[in-house]
Backbone bond lengths (Angstrom), bond angles and torsions (degrees), N, CA, C in turn:
res aa  C-N    CA-C-N  psi(-1)  N-CA   C-N-CA  omega(-1)  CA-C   N-CA-C  phi
1 M - - - 1.433 - - 1.511 108.17 -
2 G 1.316 117.39 134.58 1.427 122.55 -174.28 1.485 112.19 -93.60
3 Q 1.309 114.23 -178.68 1.439 119.79 178.07 1.523 110.49 -85.44
4 S 1.270 115.67 152.66 1.475 120.55 -179.09 1.504 111.81 -116.61
5 K 1.307 115.92 131.89 1.462 120.54 176.58 1.521 107.91 -113.40
6 R 1.298 116.14 127.66 1.492 119.84 -178.58 1.486 109.56 -118.18
7 G 1.400 112.04 149.95 1.488 119.53 178.19 1.473 107.21 -157.22
8 S 1.302 114.41 169.65 1.489 120.29 174.98 1.501 110.75 -102.20
9 H 1.284 115.09 152.90 1.453 120.63 -178.16 1.556 105.11 -143.76
10 S 1.326 114.50 128.59 1.473 117.32 174.37 1.508 108.86 -129.40
11 Q 1.308 115.81 153.80 1.432 124.05 -174.62 1.547 110.59 -107.20
12 T 1.319 118.44 141.12 1.436 121.89 175.81 1.513 109.67 -129.57
13 T 1.295 119.33 163.95 1.445 120.98 -179.88 1.546 107.65 -152.29
14 D 1.292 115.99 163.49 1.453 124.92 171.34 1.520 108.94 -70.33
15 S 1.313 117.69 119.86 1.471 122.34 -173.59 1.534 113.11 -65.92
16 T 1.345 117.98 -14.37 1.431 119.51 -178.78 1.533 111.31 -90.81
17 S 1.271 119.46 -1.92 1.462 120.85 179.74 1.503 109.60 -69.05
18 Q 1.361 118.04 132.54 1.443 123.63 -179.93 1.524 114.00 -104.40
19 T 1.328 115.96 3.26 1.478 117.70 -178.95 1.474 109.62 -79.35
20 A 1.354 116.34 163.30 1.476 119.96 176.39 1.536 110.54 -61.02
21 Y 1.318 116.45 -37.54 1.472 120.56 177.24 1.504 109.38 -58.73
22 G 1.287 115.95 -46.28 1.515 121.28 -178.60 1.524 111.36 -61.71
23 K 1.402 115.92 -44.88 1.434 120.68 -179.35 1.522 111.66 -64.31
24 V 1.316 117.12 -36.37 1.446 120.45 177.91 1.522 108.98 -67.21
25 H 1.296 120.27 -43.23 1.410 119.79 179.92 1.543 112.74 -70.74
26 M 1.351 116.58 -29.02 1.426 119.08 173.93 1.531 110.62 -63.62
27 A 1.312 116.83 -42.14 1.485 122.81 176.10 1.513 109.82 -59.15
28 L 1.338 118.18 -48.13 1.424 120.56 178.58 1.559 111.04 -63.20
29 D 1.317 116.59 -41.73 1.425 120.01 -179.00 1.548 109.59 -63.87
30 A 1.300 116.58 -47.52 1.486 121.99 178.85 1.542 110.89 -55.99
31 A 1.318 115.67 -47.02 1.462 118.03 -177.16 1.494 111.01 -69.97
32 T 1.343 118.98 -42.11 1.449 118.87 -178.32 1.584 111.61 -71.69
33 S 1.312 118.30 -27.27 1.441 120.67 -179.50 1.553 109.61 -68.35
34 Y 1.257 117.54 -24.07 1.475 122.58 174.03 1.523 115.02 -89.10
35 G 1.376 114.92 1.53 1.413 118.07 179.22 1.562 111.76 73.42
36 K 1.322 117.88 22.01 1.486 120.67 -174.09 1.487 110.73 -93.90
37 I 1.318 119.32 -17.69 1.479 119.97 -175.58 1.515 106.19 -124.94
38 T 1.363 114.91 137.74 1.428 120.53 171.44 1.495 107.36 -121.50
39 M 1.335 113.43 123.79 1.468 118.84 -179.53 1.568 103.48 -109.30
40 T 1.336 116.31 122.97 1.454 120.68 -176.72 1.502 109.81 -104.56
41 S 1.308 117.22 127.10 1.478 124.95 175.29 1.459 108.15 -107.17
42 T 1.285 119.29 129.06 1.449 120.88 -177.70 1.532 109.69 -132.33
43 T 1.306 115.53 141.24 1.494 122.19 173.82 1.509 105.98 -127.41
44 E 1.328 115.67 126.90 1.454 122.05 178.77 1.531 107.55 -112.04
45 T 1.365 117.52 135.36 1.439 121.07 175.48 1.537 107.19 -105.01
46 Y 1.360 115.21 125.40 1.454 122.73 177.94 1.478 117.10 -98.06
47 G 1.288 114.46 -22.26 1.449 122.50 -177.88 1.452 110.95 -176.49
48 P 1.336 120.42 -178.79 1.446 122.32 -178.79 1.516 111.14 -57.97
49 G 1.349 116.97 117.44 1.446 121.19 176.81 1.531 116.02 72.95
50 E 1.329 119.02 5.49 1.490 120.51 179.78 1.492 107.54 -109.11
51 E 1.356 114.29 113.15 1.488 120.08 178.21 1.520 107.76 -129.12
52 T 1.281 113.49 145.73 1.462 120.22 171.75 1.530 106.29 -118.56
53 T 1.286 116.94 118.34 1.455 120.88 -177.02 1.532 110.05 -93.53
54 Q 1.328 117.72 173.23 1.440 123.47 177.14 1.505 112.61 -59.55
55 M 1.306 119.21 -22.64 1.461 122.15 -178.46 1.487 112.13 -66.04
56 H 1.326 120.29 -22.93 1.415 125.08 -176.48 1.559 113.62 -102.73
57 R 1.337 114.92 3.14 1.456 118.23 -176.40 1.548 112.40 -105.64
58 K 1.273 115.00 156.73 1.464 121.13 175.84 1.499 109.40 -72.02
59 H 1.351 116.53 143.48 1.450 120.81 -173.07 1.520 110.12 -110.49
60 V 1.321 115.33 130.25 1.473 124.62 177.42 1.489 108.85 -117.80
61 L 1.352 116.87 130.53 1.465 122.15 177.89 1.497 106.80 -117.04
62 A 1.334 115.59 125.09 1.465 122.12 -178.07 1.524 109.36 -111.67
63 V 1.315 117.09 131.91 1.449 124.38 178.82 1.570 108.85 -119.00
64 N 1.292 115.11 120.24 1.473 118.71 -174.79 1.561 106.88 -161.93
65 G 1.312 118.38 145.41 1.446 123.06 179.86 1.491 115.08 -83.53
66 D 1.350 117.75 0.16 1.451 122.03 -175.69 1.562 110.98 -112.39
67 P 1.343 115.75 103.04 1.473 119.91 -175.27 1.539 113.46 -53.73
68 P 1.373 119.47 -39.57 1.488 116.38 -179.44 1.568 111.14 -68.15
69 F 1.284 117.23 -32.56 1.459 120.73 175.22 1.556 109.92 -64.29
70 L 1.305 115.92 -44.72 1.513 119.28 177.18 1.551 110.84 -63.00
71 D 1.336 118.95 -37.51 1.418 120.71 177.13 1.472 111.38 -63.42
72 L 1.375 116.20 -41.99 1.467 118.80 178.92 1.495 112.01 -64.45
73 I 1.362 118.10 -45.98 1.473 120.37 178.67 1.507 110.48 -58.68
74 R 1.329 118.82 -44.00 1.433 124.46 -179.26 1.522 109.01 -60.36
75 E 1.332 117.93 -50.01 1.458 122.34 -179.44 1.529 112.49 -59.65
76 L 1.315 115.19 -50.04 1.485 120.77 -177.44 1.545 112.68 -61.59
77 L 1.348 114.55 -48.61 1.475 117.90 -175.77 1.537 111.00 -76.69
78 T 1.294 118.18 -33.57 1.500 119.41 173.77 1.535 109.37 -61.94
79 D 1.316 117.52 -39.07 1.486 119.50 178.14 1.530 111.09 -64.97
80 E 1.337 115.16 -24.24 1.460 117.95 178.14 1.588 110.41 -90.35
81 R 1.299 115.58 6.97 1.466 124.57 176.16 1.526 115.34 74.33
82 Y 1.362 115.72 27.62 1.440 121.42 171.44 1.546 106.90 -91.01
83 N 1.325 116.27 149.41 1.426 118.86 167.26 1.530 105.55 -79.82
84 V 1.312 117.60 140.36 1.408 121.59 -175.18 1.534 110.91 -134.36
85 T 1.358 114.39 129.83 1.458 120.27 170.08 1.506 107.07 -120.29
86 T 1.301 116.27 139.45 1.465 120.93 -178.70 1.536 107.79 -128.15
87 T 1.341 113.28 145.96 1.473 120.91 174.07 1.477 109.74 -153.89
88 N 1.326 114.65 156.60 1.453 118.97 168.15 1.506 107.28 -93.46
89 Y 1.281 117.29 -176.42 1.459 121.44 -175.10 1.522 108.56 -77.44
90 V 1.321 118.00 111.03 1.442 122.27 176.52 1.551 105.72 -128.33
91 P 1.344 116.71 160.59 1.455 117.93 -179.68 1.540 113.81 -54.18
92 E 1.303 117.06 -31.03 1.487 121.22 -174.80 1.538 112.02 -86.70
93 T 1.333 120.45 3.42 1.450 121.88 -171.73 1.542 110.88 -56.67
94 F 1.297 118.27 -46.26 1.450 121.95 -177.62 1.567 108.43 -61.65
95 D 1.287 118.26 -45.92 1.474 121.90 -179.31 1.514 111.95 -62.99
96 V 1.347 116.86 -36.24 1.455 122.12 177.99 1.555 108.52 -66.22
97 I 1.280 116.98 -42.95 1.484 120.76 177.25 1.500 110.49 -59.53
98 V 1.318 117.41 -49.66 1.448 121.96 176.53 1.529 111.37 -54.13
99 A 1.330 115.82 -46.94 1.469 120.74 -175.40 1.509 110.14 -66.69
100 L 1.279 120.33 -40.51 1.410 122.97 -172.59 1.555 111.75 -87.90
101 N 1.278 117.05 -22.57 1.479 123.79 178.69 1.536 111.05 43.10
102 P 1.290 116.28 65.11 1.552 116.31 -176.72 1.495 108.57 -75.35
103 E 1.341 113.61 163.38 1.470 119.15 176.27 1.517 111.39 -76.91
104 L 1.330 120.01 -21.08 1.467 124.05 -178.70 1.502 109.64 -148.46
105 L 1.289 117.55 143.51 1.480 123.69 170.83 1.516 108.83 -114.09
106 I 1.259 116.54 143.02 1.492 124.17 169.88 1.518 105.06 -116.04
107 V 1.357 116.54 116.26 1.445 121.63 -177.24 1.495 109.30 -123.26
108 D 1.300 117.84 133.43 1.498 123.98 -177.73 1.501 108.19 -97.29
109 L 1.300 117.22 136.24 1.465 125.07 173.95 1.534 107.09 -106.94
110 V 1.339 116.66 129.00 1.465 120.79 -178.70 1.539 109.75 -124.32
111 F 1.331 117.27 136.66 1.428 122.40 177.83 1.507 108.96 -59.70
112 G 1.329 115.60 132.86 1.475 122.81 176.04 1.541 115.54 79.22
113 E 1.325 116.94 2.03 1.435 120.29 175.44 1.530 112.87 -118.05
114 R 1.348 117.51 132.40 1.448 119.63 -175.71 1.539 114.44 -90.22
115 A 1.325 116.67 -15.53 1.462 118.69 -173.81 1.543 114.55 -54.28
116 G 1.322 116.74 -44.99 1.440 118.16 -178.51 1.512 112.31 -69.54
117 W 1.361 116.99 -36.71 1.465 121.31 177.40 1.515 110.70 -66.03
118 D 1.344 115.04 -46.63 1.491 117.27 -179.81 1.505 112.29 -61.75
119 L 1.376 116.50 -39.76 1.446 120.26 179.04 1.560 110.21 -64.78
120 L 1.338 115.20 -47.15 1.442 121.09 179.97 1.549 110.24 -57.56
121 E 1.278 116.94 -47.67 1.484 118.69 177.77 1.492 114.50 -62.05
122 R 1.308 117.69 -40.49 1.436 122.62 176.60 1.536 111.86 -64.62
123 L 1.331 117.96 -41.44 1.458 123.57 179.23 1.513 110.46 -62.72
124 T 1.356 116.36 -38.04 1.453 121.36 -177.36 1.522 110.12 -73.30
125 Q 1.298 117.85 -34.34 1.478 121.53 -176.00 1.540 114.08 -83.34
126 A 1.316 118.91 -31.01 1.433 122.54 -172.93 1.531 109.54 -77.99
127 I 1.302 117.26 135.59 1.445 122.38 178.11 1.492 112.81 -61.55
128 A 1.335 116.61 -38.58 1.479 122.01 -176.93 1.532 111.21 -65.64
129 T 1.338 119.98 -24.59 1.466 118.68 -174.81 1.488 114.15 -122.80
130 R 1.323 116.89 -2.29 1.441 123.06 -176.59 1.548 113.02 -54.36
131 G 1.303 117.90 -36.54 1.468 121.65 -176.80 1.520 116.67 -86.94
132 I 1.337 117.40 -1.95 1.454 119.88 -178.99 1.559 106.02 -79.37
133 P 1.346 115.92 125.92 1.495 117.27 175.23 1.525 110.09 -67.35
134 I 1.343 116.56 146.30 1.417 123.23 -176.65 1.507 108.97 -126.41
135 L 1.327 115.55 127.40 1.445 124.49 172.28 1.521 107.59 -99.30
136 L 1.297 116.07 111.30 1.495 120.43 179.25 1.499 110.21 -90.08
137 T 1.302 114.34 134.34 1.475 120.37 175.43 1.522 108.75 -119.75
138 S 1.319 116.59 151.00 1.432 122.29 173.22 1.501 110.68 -169.66
139 T 1.356 116.03 151.23 1.459 119.30 171.69 1.507 113.02 -80.10
140 D 1.339 115.39 -6.67 1.479 120.59 -174.11 1.549 108.25 -119.63
141 S 1.305 115.12 108.48 1.474 120.50 -176.65 1.561 110.60 -60.86
142 H 1.361 116.30 -26.75 1.510 116.07 179.85 1.478 110.98 -67.89
143 L 1.278 119.91 -31.67 1.470 122.33 177.32 1.542 110.12 -65.66
144 L 1.334 115.96 -41.66 1.463 117.34 178.68 1.529 110.80 -68.92
145 E 1.338 117.58 -34.64 1.483 120.31 175.32 1.525 109.61 -64.37
146 R 1.317 117.17 -43.03 1.456 120.23 179.02 1.537 114.86 -56.47
147 A 1.306 114.78 -41.69 1.480 121.97 176.81 1.528 108.25 -66.90
148 T 1.299 118.93 -38.16 1.476 119.82 -176.50 1.543 112.31 -69.68
149 V 1.313 118.31 -34.36 1.452 120.16 -175.48 1.510 113.41 -77.44
150 D 1.362 118.68 -6.98 1.432 120.26 178.86 1.509 111.50 -130.72
151 P 1.420 116.41 65.50 1.416 118.88 -175.65 1.532 114.90 -65.45
152 A 1.343 118.40 -22.77 1.480 118.05 177.10 1.493 109.72 -68.47
153 R 1.275 120.55 -29.09 1.429 123.75 178.91 1.533 115.37 -89.72
154 Y 1.393 115.36 -40.82 1.418 121.16 -173.07 1.532 113.64 -114.90
155 G 1.268 119.19 2.66 1.447 123.44 177.09 1.554 111.47 78.74
156 T 1.342 116.14 176.11 1.418 122.71 174.82 1.492 106.89 -98.01
157 N 1.287 118.62 116.95 1.495 123.74 -172.13 1.482 111.43 -126.80
158 I 1.328 115.34 168.44 1.446 123.19 174.13 1.495 105.67 -98.90
159 D 1.354 116.91 134.99 1.433 122.30 -177.25 1.542 111.50 -108.01
160 L 1.323 115.74 142.41 1.454 122.36 179.87 1.528 105.64 -144.01
161 I 1.322 116.24 115.35 1.463 121.26 179.76 1.564 109.07 -81.42
162 V 1.337 115.85 139.09 1.451 122.54 -178.86 1.501 105.80 -100.30
163 P 1.363 121.17 133.43 1.408 126.70 2.06 1.541 112.29 -76.12
164 F 1.293 116.50 159.04 1.515 120.01 -176.74 1.506 105.28 -139.81
165 D 1.329 113.41 159.90 1.489 122.11 175.92 1.526 108.14 -75.27
166 I 1.229 115.86 138.32 1.502 121.59 178.14 1.529 110.90 -51.12
167 E 1.329 114.96 -45.06 1.489 119.86 177.35 1.497 113.09 -56.21
168 D 1.358 115.94 -38.26 1.507 120.83 -179.94 1.547 109.08 -66.17
169 L 1.288 119.19 -39.86 1.458 120.74 176.74 1.516 112.18 -64.02
170 I 1.308 116.11 -50.43 1.475 120.56 -177.72 1.526 107.14 -61.98
171 R 1.327 119.43 -41.82 1.497 121.79 180.00 1.501 109.29 -64.31
172 A 1.319 120.29 -42.59 1.433 122.48 -177.13 1.570 109.99 -65.20
173 V 1.311 116.86 -40.84 1.446 119.27 177.81 1.494 110.83 -67.88
174 S 1.328 118.25 -45.95 1.458 120.62 178.53 1.524 111.99 -62.64
175 D 1.298 117.27 -39.36 1.503 121.76 177.22 1.545 111.69 -62.50
176 A 1.299 115.03 -36.15 1.460 121.80 -178.15 1.539 113.76 -73.80
177 I 1.336 113.80 -45.26 1.474 117.23 -171.89 1.507 114.30 -130.85
178 G 1.365 118.62 1.02 1.420 119.80 -176.24 1.486 113.34 86.95
179 S 1.339 117.66 172.26 1.446 117.87 179.82 1.526 111.43 -74.20
180 A 1.286 114.70 162.42 1.481 121.15 -175.83 1.514 110.64 -62.14
């Protein structure tokens, strides 16, 4: 196993651009300027001259309102050689997801908060995001059950109750999209 180098990367764009590409980068720029999104870039060295960059890795995007949880997800999945982007719930979250087109989303559902439900419903309905697998997390098993009983509205998702074993998270991600 090689050494890992980690760093942050943010995208910016000319605010006058009217293309879809420009709008996507404006959403990323707006979200990163508020410190709401962390994009992790990783390079692993396996031997002399052999590097695998983030371009060749599967991308996981985690959305959660708890920064320590996001840090943990980023650390665990980066160690497994996935590219990981984390964000809390911001108005641009859906646009960022469309722009980055990750292989997997991790979305947290919280009792009394609509943000996760609204995002989940929008992801399920939008053509651009409908096919992205979603791993739902929650500390409340009833919320996960609620999402499961209405697949037309919330999609068919993978559920993971918090707290969870690290191996269960890694297995759920690998089962959903394969190894990094």
